[in-house]
C-alpha positions in Angstrom: 144.8 59.4 61.1 147.6 56.8 60.9 145.8 54.3 63.2 142.5 54.7 61.4 144.2 54.2 58.1 145.9 51.0 59.4 142.5 49.7 60.7 140.8 50.3 57.3 143.7 48.8 55.3 143.8 45.9 57.8 140.1 45.2 57.3 140.5 45.0 53.5 143.8 43.1 53.9 142.1 40.5 56.1 139.4 39.9 53.6 142.0 39.5 50.8 144.3 37.3 52.9 141.3 35.0 53.7 140.8 34.4 49.9 144.6 33.8 49.5 145.1 31.5 52.5 142.5 28.7 52.4 142.4 25.4 54.2 141.5 23.8 57.5 142.5 25.4 60.7 141.9 28.9 59.3 139.5 31.2 61.2 136.0 30.9 59.7 134.3 33.9 61.1 134.2 37.3 59.4 135.0 39.2 62.6 138.0 37.0 63.5 139.4 37.2 59.9 139.1 41.0 60.0 140.8 41.2 63.4 143.7 39.0 62.1 143.9 41.3 59.1 144.2 44.3 61.3 146.8 42.6 63.3 148.7 41.8 60.1 148.5 45.4 59.1 150.0 46.5 62.4 152.7 43.8 62.1 153.5 45.0 58.5 153.6 48.6 59.8 155.9 47.7 62.6 158.3 45.6 60.5 158.3 48.2 57.7 159.2 51.0 60.2 161.9 48.7 61.8 163.4 48.0 58.4 163.3 51.6 57.3 160.6 51.1 54.6 158.1 53.4 56.3 158.6 56.6 58.2 157.7 56.7 61.9 153.9 57.1 62.2 153.4 55.9 58.6 151.3 52.7 58.2 151.8 49.9 55.8 150.2 50.1 52.4 147.7 47.6 51.1 150.2 45.1 49.7 152.3 45.2 52.9 149.2 44.7 55.0 148.1 41.8 52.9 151.5 40.2 53.3 151.3 40.8 57.0 147.8 39.4 57.2 148.8 36.3 55.2 151.7 35.7 57.6 149.4 36.0 60.6 146.9 33.6 59.0 149.6 31.1 58.3 150.9 31.3 61.9 147.3 31.0 63.1 146.8 27.9 60.9 150.0 26.3 62.2 149.0 26.8 65.8 145.5 25.5 65.2 146.8 22.3 63.5 149.3 21.8 66.4 146.5 22.1 69.0 144.3 19.6 67.0 147.0 16.9 67.2 
């Protein structure tokens, strides 16, 4: 259930993060934004477990997943801008 919950939260977090992080170099497609949101949720879960905020097997909550998705989108934008130069 933990992975399914992380996928669902990541989907929602990706959509919210897309509205928070705007600008050029950001992924434009719905599917790619969703995938990056799910990756952000997994990053937030991993970091939260490493820092002791979450128990092993426990996924990140919505706020943590949104923060993780925003971080992933900002990194994605930085890489995209660097490649464009």
